Steps between C-alpha positions, in 0.01 A plus 500: 500500500438453121438118521738442223758211522879547429597304194859609436795678666823667413793569733837675485795540727559866578815723499834354577364150581406469124880515431559184705173297484229379259155447642312193382137433587233260378121487530282208609181539292149371575396267210132459533262488782550171691806421292857514627724807388837490375837689534606693174853555406740751671493869389780732569569868528171670412368226275128399546427181701150370496217542249355773286160506343396161638334579832708246679563587867864522625496290822859555626841635388838377578797745497877423497790742483799360300848637458532674166597265239418180701256243363121538534340301785305287248335485159458848353264410220127599495519744804209687350193344320323748279162468326 
């Protein structure tokens, strides 16, 4: 292994499922050593969720499929934090 931590993710629904569903996902990002992390906003359909350029470790991701046109499962602001 390279020893590198994952900091961000992108996801898409494939083929005919993409016509019926949106994929929402969010990242739980480690703040500082010995400090609690936090959930970022929800990203959708290939957007970046997590951090870029900040060396913040992605601890967990949550993924939800939602019918096309339905509301997001929560706040969609600040899904990605960039340096």
